[in-house]
N, C-alpha and C positions, 0 to 999 in steps of 0.2 A: 262582232267582226270575225269574218272568216277569211282564210287565206285566198289569195286570188287564183291559185291553181291547187287543187288537192287530188292526191291519188285516192281513187275509189276502189280499185282492184289491183293488187300487187302480183306481180310474177311469182311464180313457185319453183322451188329447186325440184330437180329431177335427178335420178340416177338410172341410167338406161344403158343397153347394149349398143356397141359400136354400129353404125348404119341406121339406128332407129329414127324415125321421122316423128316430129312433134311440134308444137307451137307455144312460145311463151306469150303470155297476154299481159297487157297493162291497160288499165282504164282510169281516167281523170275527168275532172269537171272543173270549169272556170267561167269567168264572166264574159269571155270572148271565145272565138274558135280557138282550138288548141293544135299545137304542133308536136309531133312525137319524133324521138331520135334515139336508136339503140345503140349501146356501146358494149364491147366486150374486153375482158382482160385475161390474158394468158401469161402466167407467171408474173413478171413485173410490167409487161407490156399491156397498155390499155389505149385502145382506139376505137374511133367512130366506125361503125359499119355501114359502108356505101349503100345507099338506097333503102335502108331499114326505117323508113319514117311513117309506118302504119301502127296501129295499136297492137297488132298481132305479128309476131316474129317467128317464121317458119324456120326449123333447124333440122338438119340431118347431122345426127351425132357422129363427131369425128374425134374429138379430144376434150378432156375436162376443161371448162373455162368459167369464168364469172361473166354475168350479164347484168346491165342496168339499162332503164329507159329514162331519157330526159324529156320532159313535158314543159313547153312554155306557151304563153299566150301573146297577143298581139301587142302587149304592153311591156314585154321583156321580163316578166315575171315567170321564174323558172323553179321547178322542183324535180327531184330525181327520185325513182322508185328504188325499193330495196335492192341491194345486190343479191342475185341469187346464183346458186352453183348448178352447172349441168356437169354431173360426174358420169363419165363415159368408161364403161368396162370393155376392156379389149379382148380378154380371154375369158369367155363364159360358155364354151361349148357345152358343158354338162348342164348349166343352168339356164340356157337360153330359153326365154319364155316362148310359148306358142304364138301362131299367127293372131290368135284370138285373145292375147293377152291383154288385160284391161288396166294394167298398171299395179295390180297387187304386189306385194313383196315377193321376190324370188331371191333365196339365199345363193350367193355365189362364192362366199368363202366362209368355211368353218373354223373354229378355233382348234387347236391342237393340244394334247396332253403336255403337261409341263411338270418338271421336278426342279424345285428351286431351293436353295440354301436359306436359313432363317436370315433375315437382314437384307437380302438380296432383292432386286426388283422383279416384279412379275409383269408381263404383258401378254394379254389374250387379245386375238384380233378376229373380226368378222366382218362381213360385207354383205349388203343386199341391193338389188335393184328395186325400183318402185317409182311410180308416178302418182302423187309427188313423192320426193324423196323420203324414205323410211326414217323413222326416229328409232332409237335403240334403248334398251333396258336390260341389264345383266343380272343375273340371279346366281346365288350360291346356295346348294342344297335346298333348292325350292324357296329361298326367301330373297325377296327384292333387295338390290344393292342400291341404295338411294343416290349415292354420287356416281354411279357407273352409267352414264346415259350416252356414251358415244361408242363408235365402231370399235375403238381400241379400249380395252380394260387395262389400266394401269395402277399398280401398287408399288410405290417407290420402295419402302422397307417391309418386306413380308414378316408375318408372325407364323407360328405354328397353327392358329386359329384360322389362317387363311387358306388352309388345306380344305378340300371339298369337291364337289361336283358343280361345275360352272356350265351355264348356257345363256344365250342372248336371245331376247325377242325383238324382231324387226317388224314394224307395224306402220301403217298409214290409214288414210280414210277409206281405203279399198280392202283392208284385211290385215292379218298378222301371220308371221311365220317364225318357227323356232329353228335356232342353229341345232347341231349335234351337241349332246351333253358330253363333256370332257372333264377328266379328273385332274386337279392340281395337288402335287404333293410338296409341301414345304418341309423342309429338315428331315426327309426321309431318304433311304438309299435310293440309288438310281434304278432299281427294280423293285417291284412289289415284294412283300414278305411271302415266301413260299409256303403253300398250305401244310407241307410236311412239317414245318417248324412250329405249327400250332398244336395246342393241346387237342387230341382227336375228340374227346367227348363234349367240347364246349365250342364248336364251330357253327356258325349260322351263315348260309348263303342266301343273300336277297337279290332277286332280280326284278327290276321295274322296267317295263315295256313302255317306251315313250313315243315311239315313231311306228305309225300304221300306214299301210300302203292305200288304204280305202277310207281313212278317218283323219281328221284334224289331230295333229299332236296333242297331247295332254300334259298339264303340268302336275297332276295328282300323283303318278307314279314316282316322280322326283321327291316329291315332299314326303310321300308315304314311306319310301326306302330310308330318307333320312331320319325321320321320326322313329321308324321300327330299329334302325341301327343304334340310335341313342339308347332306347328301351333296352335292346339286347346286350349292349355294351355294360350297362348298370347291373345287369344279372350275369356278368363275367364271361360273357360270349366273346369269342374272336369272331368278328363280323366281316364278311367279304361281300361288299355291294357291288352289283353290275346293272348297267342300263343298256337296254336294246340288245 
């Protein structure tokens, strides 16, 4: 026995610049002819969209909202699609995609360098546009952080081991993009240790280039710098690691 009405294609969340035109799609099947009705929710206000009674809902992005589609048959059987988010970016002058943008991720907010006391909370933030909306994955020193899969990385009580170089990958079915790599200093002074304070005969300067103008970003330099740093520190070197 199957349900009288079943969604066969769910609408998909998107993250787009203000003014961007696109279409949300919903498809369903049933035993009789079907009727569609779209709804939107802004903050706590949810309402029916007048005239939005087709399978496709054309939208010109103006503000971030949630959408769902109600489908019913002639026997009053009803099903709702998933709620999807249309995230609209108002200020994306530098990251605005070109006219031929196909929906691949575009980074519009990079994380910033942080100095945090041990035990205090840490938050790093990034954002990307994409169709469909990108998923996120954070890395520290080139290693995947299994639990950090949102735009905002949060650590409630930092430890010294949370220090390191962080970056995030935004990806969807059309590609992936990496944010800038930034350093997080936990329990350190507000400024990096000056080179003049280090032993002059045991200093190692490591530079990893991660961003290229005409080549996709690479993960290997981040990982290589981290591994070499650990090796040199075991040999009693003072290591200064720089990216890009």
